[in-house]
C-alpha positions as CSV (number, residue, x, y, z in Angstrom):
1,X,32.8,17.5,12.0
2,X,35.0,16.1,9.3
3,X,34.3,13.0,7.4
4,X,35.9,9.9,8.9
5,X,36.3,6.3,7.9
6,X,36.6,3.9,10.8
7,X,38.7,0.8,10.4
8,X,37.1,-2.6,10.4
9,X,36.9,-4.3,13.8
10,X,38.9,-7.5,13.6
11,X,37.2,-10.9,14.2
12,X,38.0,-12.1,17.7
13,X,37.2,-15.7,17.1
14,X,39.5,-17.9,14.9
15,X,38.4,-18.2,11.3
16,X,37.1,-21.6,10.4
17,X,39.3,-23.9,8.4
18,X,38.4,-26.3,5.6
19,X,38.4,-29.3,7.9
20,X,37.1,-27.9,11.2
21,X,33.8,-26.1,11.2
22,X,32.6,-24.1,14.3
23,X,29.3,-25.2,15.9
24,X,26.2,-23.7,14.4
25,X,25.5,-21.5,17.5
26,X,29.1,-20.1,17.4
27,X,28.7,-19.3,13.7
28,X,25.5,-17.4,14.4
29,X,27.2,-15.4,17.1
30,X,30.3,-14.8,15.1
31,X,31.2,-11.1,15.0
32,X,30.9,-9.3,11.7
33,X,34.0,-7.7,10.1
34,X,32.6,-4.4,8.9
35,X,34.0,-0.9,8.1
36,X,31.8,2.1,8.9
37,X,32.0,5.5,7.3
38,X,30.3,8.5,8.9
39,X,29.5,11.7,7.0
40,X,27.7,14.8,8.3
41,X,24.9,15.7,5.8
42,X,23.0,18.3,7.9
43,X,22.2,19.5,11.4
44,X,22.0,16.4,13.6
45,X,22.0,14.1,10.5
46,X,24.6,11.6,9.4
47,X,25.0,9.5,6.3
48,X,26.4,6.1,7.3
49,X,27.9,3.6,4.9
50,X,28.6,0.0,6.2
51,X,30.8,-2.5,4.3
52,X,30.5,-6.1,5.6
53,X,33.2,-8.5,4.6
54,X,32.2,-11.9,3.1
55,X,33.7,-14.2,5.9
56,X,30.8,-14.3,8.3
57,X,28.2,-14.0,5.5
58,X,29.5,-17.1,3.7
59,X,29.7,-19.0,7.0
60,X,26.1,-18.2,7.7
61,X,25.1,-19.3,4.2
62,X,27.0,-22.5,4.5
63,X,25.5,-23.4,7.9
64,X,22.0,-22.6,6.6
65,X,22.3,-24.9,3.6
66,X,23.8,-27.6,5.8
67,X,20.8,-27.4,8.0
68,X,18.5,-27.7,5.0
69,X,20.2,-30.7,3.5
70,X,19.8,-32.6,6.8
71,X,16.2,-31.3,7.3
72,X,13.9,-34.4,7.3
73,X,10.8,-32.3,6.8
74,X,12.1,-30.5,3.7
75,X,10.7,-31.9,0.5
76,X,12.6,-31.8,-2.8
77,X,10.9,-33.4,-5.8
78,X,12.6,-36.7,-6.8
79,X,14.4,-37.2,-3.5
80,X,13.7,-38.7,-0.1
81,X,13.7,-36.3,2.9
82,X,17.2,-35.4,3.9
83,X,18.7,-37.1,0.8
84,X,18.7,-34.3,-1.8
85,X,22.2,-33.3,-3.1
86,X,23.5,-30.1,-1.6
87,X,23.9,-28.4,-5.0
88,X,20.3,-29.0,-5.9
89,X,19.2,-27.7,-2.4
90,X,21.3,-24.6,-2.9
91,X,19.9,-24.0,-6.4
92,X,16.3,-24.6,-5.2
93,X,16.4,-22.4,-2.1
94,X,19.1,-19.9,-2.8
95,X,16.9,-16.9,-3.0
96,X,14.9,-17.7,0.2
97,X,18.1,-18.5,2.1
98,X,19.9,-15.4,0.9
99,X,16.9,-13.2,1.9
100,X,16.9,-14.8,5.4
101,X,20.6,-14.4,5.9
102,X,20.5,-10.9,4.6
103,X,17.9,-10.0,7.3
104,X,20.0,-11.7,10.0
105,X,23.2,-10.0,8.9
106,X,21.5,-6.6,8.6
107,X,20.1,-6.9,12.1
108,X,23.4,-8.1,13.6
109,X,25.2,-5.3,11.7
110,X,23.0,-2.6,13.1
111,X,23.2,-4.0,16.6
112,X,27.0,-4.2,16.3
113,X,27.1,-0.6,14.9
114,X,25.1,0.6,18.0
115,X,27.4,-1.2,20.4
116,X,30.7,-0.2,18.8
117,X,30.1,3.4,17.8
118,X,28.6,6.4,19.5
119,X,25.5,6.7,17.4
120,X,22.4,8.0,19.3
121,X,19.6,8.0,16.8
122,X,16.6,10.3,17.3
123,X,14.4,8.3,14.9
124,X,14.6,5.0,13.1
125,X,17.1,4.9,10.2
126,X,15.7,5.2,6.7
127,X,16.7,1.7,5.6
128,X,14.8,-0.2,2.9
129,X,15.9,-3.8,3.2
130,X,14.4,-4.6,-0.2
131,X,17.1,-2.4,-1.8
132,X,20.0,-4.2,0.0
133,X,21.5,-7.3,-1.7
134,X,24.1,-9.9,-0.8
135,X,26.2,-10.0,-4.0
136,X,27.5,-13.2,-5.4
137,X,31.0,-12.0,-4.8
138,X,32.5,-9.3,-2.6
139,X,31.2,-7.5,0.5
140,X,27.7,-6.6,1.4
141,X,27.2,-2.8,1.4
142,X,24.4,-0.7,2.7
143,X,23.9,3.0,3.3
144,X,21.4,5.1,5.2
145,X,20.8,8.4,6.8
146,X,19.8,8.9,10.4
147,X,19.0,11.8,12.7
148,X,21.3,11.7,15.7
149,X,21.5,13.7,18.9
150,X,23.7,16.8,18.7
151,X,27.3,16.5,19.8
152,X,28.4,19.1,22.3
153,X,30.5,19.4,25.4
154,X,29.0,20.2,28.7
155,X,30.8,22.9,30.7
156,X,30.7,22.8,34.5
157,X,27.1,22.7,35.5
158,X,27.8,22.6,39.3
159,X,27.9,25.8,41.1
160,X,25.9,27.8,38.5
161,X,24.8,31.3,39.6
162,X,21.1,31.5,39.2
163,X,18.5,34.1,39.9
164,X,15.5,32.6,41.7
165,X,12.1,34.5,41.6
166,X,10.6,34.6,45.1
167,X,7.4,35.9,46.6
168,X,5.6,35.7,49.9
169,X,1.9,35.5,49.1
170,X,-0.3,37.7,51.2
171,X,-3.9,37.6,52.1
172,X,-4.5,40.1,49.3
173,X,-2.9,37.8,46.8
174,X,-5.1,34.9,48.0
175,X,-8.2,37.2,47.7
176,X,-7.2,38.2,44.2
177,X,-6.8,34.6,43.1
178,X,-10.1,33.7,44.9
179,X,-11.9,36.3,42.8
180,X,-10.4,34.9,39.6
181,X,-11.5,31.4,40.5
182,X,-15.1,32.7,41.3
183,X,-15.4,34.7,38.1
184,X,-16.9,31.9,36.0
185,X,-19.6,31.5,38.6
186,X,-20.4,35.2,38.7
187,X,-22.6,37.5,36.7
188,X,-21.4,40.2,34.2
189,X,-22.9,43.6,35.1
190,X,-22.5,47.1,33.9
191,X,-19.6,48.7,35.8
192,X,-20.7,51.6,38.0
193,X,-18.7,54.8,37.8
194,X,-16.3,55.6,40.5
195,X,-17.2,58.3,42.9
196,X,-16.6,61.7,41.3
197,X,-16.3,60.3,37.8
198,X,-18.8,60.6,35.0
199,X,-18.1,57.3,33.2
200,X,-16.7,54.0,34.4
201,X,-13.2,53.2,33.1
202,X,-11.6,49.9,32.3
203,X,-9.3,48.4,34.9
204,X,-7.6,45.0,35.7
205,X,-10.2,42.3,35.9
206,X,-13.0,44.2,34.1
207,X,-14.5,43.2,30.8
208,X,-14.8,45.5,27.8
209,X,-17.1,45.0,24.9
210,X,-15.2,46.2,21.8
211,X,-15.3,46.5,18.0
212,X,-11.9,45.6,16.6
213,X,-10.4,46.8,13.4
214,X,-7.0,45.4,12.5
215,X,-4.8,47.3,10.0
216,X,-1.3,47.2,8.5
217,X,-0.6,50.8,7.7
218,X,-3.8,52.1,6.0
219,X,-4.8,48.6,4.8
220,X,-7.7,47.1,6.7
221,X,-7.0,43.4,7.5
222,X,-10.1,42.4,9.5
223,X,-12.9,43.6,11.6
224,X,-14.8,42.0,14.5
225,X,-17.8,43.4,16.4
226,X,-19.1,43.0,20.0
227,X,-16.1,41.1,21.2
228,X,-15.9,40.5,25.0
229,X,-12.4,40.8,26.4
230,X,-11.1,40.6,29.9
231,X,-8.7,43.4,30.9
232,X,-5.4,41.6,31.5
233,X,-1.7,42.5,31.0
234,X,-1.6,40.4,27.8
235,X,-4.3,39.3,25.2
236,X,-3.8,36.3,23.0
237,X,-5.7,36.0,19.8
238,X,-5.7,32.7,17.9
239,X,-3.0,34.0,15.6
240,X,-1.2,36.7,17.6
241,X,-0.5,38.3,21.0
242,X,-1.0,41.8,22.3
243,X,1.9,42.0,24.7
244,X,0.9,45.4,26.2
245,X,-2.8,45.0,26.1
246,X,-3.5,45.9,29.7
247,X,-1.2,49.0,29.5
248,X,-2.9,50.2,26.3
249,X,-6.5,49.5,27.3
250,X,-6.7,50.5,30.9
251,X,-8.6,53.8,31.7
252,X,-10.7,53.5,28.5
253,X,-14.3,54.6,28.7
254,X,-17.3,53.7,26.5
255,X,-17.0,55.5,23.2
256,X,-13.2,55.8,23.3
257,X,-10.8,54.1,20.8
258,X,-7.5,52.6,21.9
259,X,-4.7,51.5,19.6
260,X,-3.3,48.0,20.4
261,X,-0.2,46.5,19.0
262,X,-0.5,42.8,18.0
263,X,2.5,40.6,17.1
264,X,1.3,37.9,14.7
265,X,2.4,34.3,14.8
266,X,4.2,32.3,12.1
267,X,1.0,30.4,11.3
268,X,-1.0,33.2,9.7
269,X,-2.4,32.5,6.3
270,X,-0.6,35.4,4.6
271,X,3.2,34.6,4.5
272,X,3.9,38.3,4.3
273,X,2.3,38.9,7.7
274,X,4.2,36.1,9.5
275,X,5.7,37.5,12.8
276,X,4.8,41.0,11.8
277,X,3.3,43.6,14.2
278,X,0.0,45.1,13.2
279,X,-2.2,47.7,14.8
280,X,-5.7,47.2,16.0
281,X,-8.1,49.9,17.0
282,X,-10.4,48.8,19.9
283,X,-13.6,50.9,20.0
284,X,-14.9,50.4,23.5
285,X,-18.7,49.9,23.5
286,X,-19.2,49.1,27.2
287,X,-17.3,48.5,30.4
288,X,-18.5,45.7,32.6
289,X,-17.5,44.1,35.9
290,X,-18.1,40.7,37.3
291,X,-20.5,40.4,40.3
292,X,-19.0,37.5,42.3
293,X,-21.3,34.9,43.8
294,X,-21.7,34.4,47.5
295,X,-19.4,31.7,48.8
296,X,-21.7,29.0,49.9
297,X,-21.2,25.5,51.1
298,X,-22.4,24.2,47.8
299,X,-20.0,26.4,45.8
300,X,-17.0,25.3,48.0
301,X,-17.9,21.7,47.0
302,X,-17.1,22.7,43.4
303,X,-13.5,23.0,44.5
304,X,-13.4,19.9,46.7
305,X,-13.5,21.8,50.1
306,X,-16.2,22.5,52.7
307,X,-15.7,26.2,53.7
308,X,-14.2,29.5,52.5
309,X,-11.3,29.0,55.0
310,X,-10.4,25.7,53.4
311,X,-10.8,27.2,50.0
312,X,-8.4,30.0,50.9
313,X,-5.9,27.5,52.3
314,X,-6.2,25.5,49.0
315,X,-5.5,28.6,47.0
316,X,-2.4,29.4,49.1
317,X,-1.0,25.9,48.4
318,X,-1.7,26.3,44.7
319,X,0.0,29.7,44.6
320,X,3.1,28.1,46.3
321,X,3.1,25.3,43.8
322,X,2.9,27.7,40.9
323,X,5.8,29.7,42.3
324,X,7.8,26.5,42.5
325,X,6.9,25.8,38.9
326,X,8.0,29.3,37.8
327,X,11.2,28.9,39.8
328,X,12.0,25.7,37.9
329,X,11.1,27.2,34.6
330,X,13.3,30.2,35.3
331,X,16.1,27.9,36.3
332,X,15.7,25.9,33.1
333,X,16.0,29.0,31.0
334,X,19.1,30.1,32.8
335,X,20.7,26.7,32.8
336,X,20.2,26.4,29.1
337,X,21.5,30.0,28.5
338,X,24.7,29.2,30.5
339,X,25.3,25.6,29.4
340,X,23.8,25.7,25.9
341,X,25.7,28.9,25.0
342,X,29.0,27.0,25.3
343,X,28.1,24.9,22.2
344,X,26.2,26.3,19.3
345,X,24.2,23.6,17.3
346,X,21.3,23.7,15.0
347,X,18.4,21.3,14.8
348,X,16.9,19.9,11.6
349,X,13.6,21.6,10.6
350,X,11.8,18.3,10.0
351,X,12.7,17.1,13.5
352,X,11.4,20.3,15.0
353,X,8.1,19.9,13.2
354,X,7.7,16.2,14.3
355,X,8.5,17.0,17.9
356,X,6.4,20.1,18.2
357,X,3.2,18.4,19.3
358,X,5.1,16.2,21.8
359,X,6.8,19.2,23.3
360,X,3.5,21.0,23.7
361,X,1.9,18.0,25.3
362,X,4.7,17.7,27.8
363,X,4.3,21.4,28.7
364,X,0.6,20.7,29.5
365,X,1.6,17.8,31.8
366,X,4.1,20.1,33.7
367,X,1.6,22.9,34.0
368,X,-1.1,20.6,35.3
369,X,1.3,19.2,37.9
370,X,1.9,22.8,39.0
371,X,-1.8,23.1,39.8
372,X,-2.6,25.5,36.9
373,X,-6.2,25.7,35.9
374,X,-7.5,24.8,32.4
375,X,-8.0,28.5,31.6
376,X,-4.4,29.3,32.5
377,X,-3.0,26.3,30.6
378,X,-5.0,27.2,27.5
379,X,-3.6,30.8,27.7
380,X,0.0,29.6,28.1
381,X,-0.5,27.1,25.3
382,X,-1.8,29.9,23.0
383,X,1.4,31.8,23.7
384,X,3.6,28.7,22.9
385,X,1.6,28.0,19.7
386,X,2.3,31.5,18.3
387,X,5.7,30.3,17.3
388,X,5.5,26.6,17.9
389,X,8.7,25.6,16.0
390,X,10.9,28.1,17.8
391,X,9.4,27.1,21.2
392,X,10.0,23.5,20.3
393,X,13.6,24.2,19.4
394,X,14.1,25.7,22.8
395,X,12.4,22.8,24.5
396,X,14.5,20.3,22.5
397,X,17.8,22.0,23.4
398,X,16.7,21.9,27.1
399,X,16.0,18.2,26.6
400,X,19.4,17.4,25.1
401,X,21.3,19.3,27.8
402,X,19.4,17.7,30.6
403,X,19.6,14.2,29.0
404,X,23.4,14.6,28.7
405,X,23.7,15.6,32.3
406,X,21.7,12.5,33.2
407,X,24.1,10.3,31.2
408,X,27.2,11.9,32.8
409,X,25.7,11.5,36.3
410,X,24.2,8.1,35.5
411,X,20.7,9.2,36.5
412,X,18.0,6.7,35.7
413,X,14.2,6.4,36.0
414,X,12.9,3.1,37.4
415,X,9.5,1.6,37.9
416,X,9.2,3.0,41.4
417,X,9.8,6.5,40.1
418,X,7.0,6.1,37.6
419,X,4.7,4.5,40.1
420,X,5.3,7.3,42.6
421,X,4.6,10.0,40.0
422,X,1.4,8.3,39.0
423,X,0.4,8.1,42.7
424,X,1.1,11.9,43.0
425,X,-1.0,12.7,39.9
426,X,-3.8,10.5,41.2
427,X,-3.8,12.3,44.5
428,X,-3.8,15.7,42.7
429,X,-6.7,14.8,40.5
430,X,-8.6,12.8,43.1
431,X,-8.6,9.7,40.8
432,X,-7.4,6.2,41.2
433,X,-3.8,5.4,40.1
434,X,-5.1,2.7,37.8
435,X,-7.2,5.3,35.9
436,X,-4.4,7.8,35.6
437,X,-2.1,5.0,34.3
438,X,-4.7,3.9,31.8
439,X,-5.2,7.5,30.5
440,X,-1.4,8.0,30.1
441,X,-1.1,4.7,28.2
442,X,-4.1,5.5,26.0
443,X,-2.8,9.0,25.1
444,X,0.7,7.5,24.5
445,X,2.2,9.6,27.3
446,X,4.2,7.1,29.3
447,X,7.3,7.9,27.3
448,X,6.8,11.6,27.8
449,X,6.3,11.0,31.6
450,X,9.6,9.0,31.7
451,X,11.4,11.8,29.8
452,X,9.9,14.4,32.2
453,X,11.1,12.5,35.2
454,X,14.7,12.0,34.0
455,X,14.9,15.7,33.1
456,X,13.5,16.6,36.5
457,X,16.2,14.5,38.2
458,X,18.9,16.3,36.1
459,X,17.5,19.7,36.9
460,X,17.2,18.8,40.6
461,X,20.9,17.9,40.6
462,X,21.8,21.2,38.9
463,X,19.6,23.2,41.2
464,X,20.9,21.4,44.3
465,X,24.4,22.6,43.4
466,X,23.6,26.1,42.3
467,X,24.2,29.4,44.0
468,X,21.1,31.6,44.2
469,X,20.3,35.3,44.1
470,X,16.7,35.8,45.1
471,X,14.8,38.4,43.0
472,X,11.2,39.5,43.2
473,X,8.7,37.5,41.1
474,X,7.8,39.4,38.0
475,X,4.0,39.5,38.2
476,X,3.6,41.0,34.8
477,X,5.5,38.2,33.3
478,X,4.1,35.4,35.4
479,X,0.4,35.9,35.0
480,X,-2.4,38.0,33.6
481,X,-3.3,36.5,30.2
482,X,-6.7,36.9,28.5
483,X,-7.7,35.0,25.4
484,X,-10.3,35.5,22.6
485,X,-11.4,33.1,19.9
486,X,-11.1,35.7,17.2
487,X,-8.1,35.9,14.8
488,X,-6.3,39.2,14.3
489,X,-6.1,38.6,10.6
490,X,-8.3,36.5,8.2
491,X,-7.5,33.3,6.5
492,X,-7.1,29.7,7.5
493,X,-4.1,29.3,9.9
494,X,-1.3,27.1,8.8
495,X,0.0,24.1,10.7
496,X,3.8,24.8,11.0
497,X,4.2,21.2,12.2
498,X,2.7,19.7,9.1
499,X,5.0,17.9,6.6
500,X,5.5,19.9,3.4
501,X,3.3,18.9,0.5
502,X,5.0,16.9,-2.2
503,X,5.4,18.7,-5.4
504,X,3.2,17.3,-8.1
505,X,4.7,16.9,-11.6
506,X,3.5,19.3,-14.2
507,X,1.1,18.0,-16.8
508,X,2.8,15.9,-19.4
509,X,5.8,15.1,-17.2
510,X,6.5,11.8,-15.5
């Protein structure tokens, strides 16, 4: 965008004459004559310079001094209330009056700026009122920088061609999910060898006890012993992810070593290792399996049901809800790819860091609404946190696209929408709506809930007008994530969302 200076907006009311003064209320509401200059100074950041002409400022000053002269409660030494000469009042109270008028003019100017110009700030402007002055002569000028929403054009978002993952869940799928739910209540036992085999081998759902040595080339980075790991398609460390863990560990026997590739996050202590792939050797010490508990009436109560049949029906509903969640997430990715690709725009790094935690919290809310367990949510969060700034950039671009669709379509969230969503959450968690609302307010999540609802409406509109091609749900992508508390490499992990430390002056320098 090129720099532009926008011409002053003319005053619509007649200027006061020397003999006829407008009423006080009219003077207070008199529109400012101000020129506004916009300059791009970075991604989604503008420098704004506002020049306010003297007319309205002088009128406000005159009216304020006029009020003070007539004020019967104002005391000026040597004069009766309301009888002090105007020049003395002006000299006595000029600083206080000027500061008050400056605040009023600044507030009015900002409100007028928001009304007359398409400025959509993402954060409060960095204005320091103490550094702004009303000069004795000439216009009042102030400047500031502000983060604004990116400007981009929406292409046609109706009739998009989308791929929709579908799956009909079978009894076998329900049984597999039931086993996963019951695992925490089971007992870890040595895995017996399969018929005709000498040693048990690791397979999906088993647990392996391993010693882990992580290397970069020949350099040993870290070691860990006696680590218990569930055999799943992916394995998430605190600081990295083994994307092909299941593929690389399955079939291993006690005494065997398997090499596993780990992609490190951008939060590792060693900058040279950020986003690098390192190799870890997993020495298998033992292969174990979980002996599931008997499904009793008491165990069913742990899940809020009374029988195994009801538990299976509950699992089927949860699987359907997760499928709907995955369908919407797949649609979001495709919508952003098709709509967002039409306009390339960057986001400021400091904005990404500030919004990272909010974006992660909103993802948790969405996953809970989809019926995902705490274990699954923690695993997905571990993946998102591997590169939290990049994942936030994607989430913010989704947000801006869906927000713009909401503006174009005039979609809004009202009190009834929020109440209905709280009622739904209350029913899901078997809690009172009042408690759910109190928790959201305490955690400062009401704004996030409102944002989620408006984005949901926008996405619903896009999806309702889309053309679909059904494709099988990618099971390897949609599930199967194990986590361990160990780090792949040593050192205190960095917080990529933290503000950069201020440089300290060298000794002897100011």
